C-alpha positions in Angstrom: -30.7 14.3 -14.5 -30.2 12.1 -11.4 -26.8 10.1 -10.7 -29.0 7.0 -11.4 -30.0 8.3 -15.0 -26.5 9.3 -15.6 -24.9 5.9 -15.1 -27.8 3.5 -16.2 -26.7 1.7 -19.2 -23.2 3.1 -19.4 -19.7 1.5 -18.9 -17.5 2.7 -16.0 -13.8 2.1 -16.5 -12.0 1.4 -13.3 -8.2 1.4 -13.5 -6.2 -0.4 -11.1 -2.8 1.1 -10.8 -1.1 -2.1 -9.6 -0.1 -5.6 -10.5 -2.7 -8.3 -11.3 -3.5 -10.3 -8.0 -2.1 -7.6 -5.7 -4.5 -6.6 -2.8 -5.5 -3.3 -4.7 -6.5 -5.6 -7.8 -8.4 -8.1 -5.6 -10.2 -5.4 -3.6 -11.3 -3.6 -6.6 -12.5 -6.8 -8.4 -14.4 -7.7 -5.3 -16.3 -4.4 -5.1 -16.7 -3.9 -8.9 -19.9 -6.2 -9.3 -21.7 -4.6 -6.4 -21.1 -1.1 -7.7 -22.1 -2.2 -11.1 -25.5 -3.4 -9.6 -25.8 -0.2 -7.6 -25.4 2.2 -10.4 -26.9 0.1 -13.2 -23.9 0.3 -15.2 -21.4 -2.0 -16.7 -18.1 -1.8 -14.6 -14.9 -2.8 -16.5 -11.8 -3.4 -14.4 -8.5 -2.9 -16.1 -5.0 -3.4 -14.6 -2.2 -1.2 -15.6 1.4 -0.9 -14.1 1.8 1.4 -11.0 3.2 4.4 -12.7 1.4 4.0 -15.9 -1.9 3.5 -14.3 -1.9 6.6 -12.2 -0.4 8.6 -15.0 -3.2 7.6 -17.3 -5.8 8.6 -14.9 -4.3 11.9 -14.5 -3.3 12.7 -18.0 -5.4 10.7 -20.5 -8.5 9.3 -18.7 -11.8 10.9 -19.7 -13.1 13.6 -17.6 -16.9 12.6 -17.9 -17.5 10.7 -14.5 -16.9 7.2 -16.2 -13.3 6.4 -15.0 -12.4 5.5 -11.7 -8.9 4.4 -10.3 -7.6 2.4 -7.4 -4.2 2.9 -5.9 -2.4 3.0 -2.5 -2.7 6.6 -1.4 0.5 6.6 0.6 2.3 5.6 -2.7 0.6 8.4 -4.9 1.6 10.9 -2.2 5.3 9.7 -1.5 6.1 9.3 -5.2 5.2 13.0 -5.7 6.8 14.3 -2.7 10.1 12.6 -3.5 9.8 13.5 -7.1 10.0 10.0 -8.5 10.7 10.2 -12.2 7.6 8.1 -13.1 5.2 10.5 -11.1 3.5 12.7 -13.9 0.6 13.9 -11.8 -0.4 16.2 -8.9 -2.1 14.4 -6.0 -4.3 17.3 -4.9 -5.8 17.5 -8.4 -7.4 13.9 -8.0 -11.0 13.7 -6.7 -10.7 11.1 -4.0 -13.9 9.2 -3.8 -13.7 6.6 -0.9 -11.2 4.6 1.1 -12.1 1.1 0.2 -9.5 -0.6 2.5 -8.6 1.7 5.6 -5.5 -0.3 6.5 -3.2 0.6 9.3 0.6 0.3 8.9 2.5 -1.9 11.4 6.2 -1.9 12.5 7.3 -5.4 12.1 10.5 -7.4 13.0 12.0 -10.6 11.7 11.5 -13.7 13.8 15.2 -14.2 13.4 16.2 -11.1 15.3 17.2 -11.6 18.8 15.7 -8.4 20.0 11.9 -8.4 20.9 11.3 -4.9 22.2 11.8 -1.3 21.0 14.3 -0.5 23.8 16.4 -3.6 22.7 16.3 -2.4 19.2 17.6 0.9 20.2 20.7 -0.8 21.5 21.3 -2.7 18.2 23.7 -1.7 15.5 23.3 -2.1 11.7 19.6 -2.9 11.5 18.4 -3.6 8.0 15.1 -2.2 7.0 13.3 -3.4 3.9 11.6 -1.5 1.0 10.7 -2.0 -2.6 11.9 1.1 -4.9 14.0 3.6 -3.2 11.0 6.3 -3.4 8.3 3.9 -2.6 5.9 3.8 0.3 7.5 0.8 2.0 11.1 2.2 2.0 10.0 5.8 3.1 8.1 4.6 5.9 11.0 2.4 7.0 13.5 5.5 6.8 11.1 7.7 8.6 10.7 5.2 11.6 14.5 4.6 11.7 14.8 8.4 12.2 11.8 9.0 14.6 12.7 6.1 16.8 16.5 6.6 17.0 17.4 3.3 15.5 20.9 2.5 13.9 20.3 1.1 10.4 19.8 1.5 6.8 16.9 0.8 4.2 17.6 -1.8 1.7 15.5 -1.6 -1.4 14.9 -3.7 -4.5 12.5 -6.3 -3.1 9.9 -7.2 -5.6 6.6 -6.3 -3.8 5.4 -6.8 -0.2 5.4 -10.6 -0.5 9.1 -10.6 -1.5 9.8 -8.4 1.5 8.0 -10.6 3.9 10.0 -13.7 2.7 13.1 -11.7 3.2 12.0 -10.9 6.8 11.2 -14.6 7.3 14.7 -15.6 6.2 16.3 -12.9 8.3 17.8 -11.0 5.3 15.9 -7.9 6.6 15.3 -7.2 10.3 12.6 -4.7 10.3 9.9 -3.3 8.0 6.7 -1.1 7.9 3.8 -2.9 6.2 0.0 -2.7 5.8 -1.9 -5.0 8.0 -3.6 -6.9 5.2 -1.8 -10.0 5.7 -0.4 -9.5 9.3 -2.3 -11.9 11.0 -1.4 -14.9 8.6 2.2 -13.6 8.4 2.7 -13.8 12.1 0.9 -17.0 12.5 3.2 -18.6 9.7 6.3 -17.4 11.8 7.4 -14.9 9.3 7.4 -12.0 11.4 6.3 -10.2 14.8 3.9 -7.4 14.6 5.4 -5.0 17.2 3.2 -2.0 17.1 1.0 0.2 14.9 2.4 3.3 13.2 -0.6 5.4 13.8 -2.7 6.6 16.7 -5.3 3.6 16.4 -5.4 0.0 16.4 -5.7 -2.3 13.5 -8.9 -3.9 13.0 -7.7 -7.2 12.1 -4.9 -7.1 14.8 -6.5 -5.3 17.7 -4.2 -6.8 20.2 -1.2 -4.9 18.9 
């Protein structure tokens, strides 16, 4: 039969491997009703914790085409590479369907920092980069940038999500970070941080001036 015949009248379970209210959760819930209309099925969105959600998709979810998952790709890859205790899956065994939010990562600095250029940062000592979990995407990105750019500093982890990290930057508790560009415009406008450059070979759609 056709894809339309396969999905019509069925229920598609969409697992969000993230916390309720996170960007991943909000994007999934925004897309879900449009997907349901397109395929003629009921789409049920369910939030599960990061590790629990991605492990469920790999080890327990049905293999009948009626289960989808949402997760930041970089986090999936980083957790497997660093052998995080909670990563009970193999990234290359997932079927990646679509990139629903092609974000660009930005190297950002605290507005409390006296240095405003990369050359100035290279002269600084004891820079503090921020991350969430020690093996998480944010921490690993910061660690790599310290090494690649030749900056003197260390990564401080333990922040409870990106929002907590942004507030730490605003207070000057952290000097630098590498974050997705999803809230970059408002974060800079609110005076929390300065978006210095993109950590990629392309510009951010939401911040094309950087």
